N, C-alpha and C positions, 0 to 999 in steps of 0.2 A: 170561826163560825162553824157550827155543827152542820153536817150534811143531812139532808132529808133522806127518807127511805128510797125515794125515786132516784135521787142522785147516786146513792150507794149502789142501787141495782144497775144503773147505767155504767158506773165505774167497774162493777164486777163483770158486766157484759163486755165492756171494752177490754178489760184485762184478759178475759177468756178468748176474745178474738185475737188479741195481740199474742197470747200464748200459742194459739193455733198457727198464726202467721209466723211466729218465731220458729216453731217446730218445722213448719213447711220449708221455710228458707234455710234452716240449718240442715235439713235432710238434703235439699238441693245442693247446698254447699259441699257437704260431705261426699255426695255422689260425684260431683264435678271434680273434687280433689282426687277421688279414686280414678276417674277417667284420666286426669292429668298424669298420675303416676304410671298408668298403663301406657299412655302416649310416650312418656319419657323412656320407659323400658323398650318399647317398640323402636323408638328413634335410636337408642343405644345399640340395639341389635342391627339396625340398618347401617349405622356408622361402622360397626365391626365388620359387617359383610362388605361394605365399600372398601375398607382398608384391606381386607383379604383379596378382593378382586384386583386392587391396585398392585399388590405384591405379586399376584399370579400373572398379571399382564407383564410386569417387568421380567419375571422368570421366563415366560414364554418368548418374549422378545430376545432373550439371550440364548435360547436354544440353538438357532442356526449357527451361532458362532462356535459352538462346542463341536469337537470332533466325535465321530462315532467311536464307540468303545471307550469313551471317557468314563471314568468311575465317579460316582457321586453317591451321596446318602439320600435315601428316601424315607420319609416318615411313615411308619406303619400305624401310628396312633399311640396314645398313652405314653408319649416320650420314648418310643421304641423306634430305632432306625436300623436300616440295613444297607449294605453296599449294593449298588446296581450299576449296570453299564448301559450307555445310551445305544439302542439299536437303530433308532431313527431320530433324527434331529429336525425333521421337517413336518412331523405329524404328532398330534397329541390325542389322547382319549379324553373326551369332554361329555358331560351330561347334556343330552340334546332335548330332554324333557321327560317328565313323569318317571324319573329314576332309570331312564334308558340312556346308555352311553354309546358313543360312536367315535370312530377314529376320524379326525378332521385335520386338514392342513393347518399349519400354524396361523396363516393369515385369516382363515375362516374362524378358527377358535378365538382369535383376538377380536374379530368383529362380533362374535357371539357374546364375549365378555363385555365388550364396550356397550352393547345393547342392554345387557343386564345392569351394567353400571348406570346407564341413563334412566332405566326404569326405576331403579332404587333411588336415584337422586330425585326423580319426579315424586315418588312416594314420600320421601323424606320432606320435600318441599310442602306437599299437601299436609303432611302430619304437622309440620311446623306452623302452618297457617291455622290448623285446628287447635293446636296448643296455644297459640297467641290469642285466638278468640276465646277459648275456654278460660285462660288466665285473666282476660279482661272482664269476663262475666264474674269470675271469682272476686276480682278486685271491686266490682260494683256491688256485689252482695254483702261484702264485709261491713260497710257502714250501716246498711239496713239492719243487719243482725245486731250490731252493736247498739244501734238506736233503740231497737225493741227490747234488748236486754236492760238498757238503762231505764226505760219506761216501766219495766216490770219490777224494778227494785224499789 
């Protein structure tokens, strides 16, 4: 059966609306995917920092067991090390905020690191919740996009 002009006009209008809807949903989908990638990168950085803190805590816990004047290697960066001797085994120099460092007793430094660890774990947990929500939204958008693409064919 041949379509009348009115039916063709309605079909063209629906196709135009569907095309706009598809473009809008696809843009949302792509933006959400970009956010998801950023969240994954941020979470990986947090996990790396948590691992670094765990190693640092273990190293600090072992300091009191070492004798003064014990020789050890210290990392200067870029895979360069030098020998050093322990002058004090009961205090460390730790960043206390805004790039400012101070000498603190081992117990206090451990408390500061534990607090940082807890803050990072909280941030990681919040980020995980946001990632889960975003992934659910992406999962719900996919069928709508596929449906509109099939209608347009």
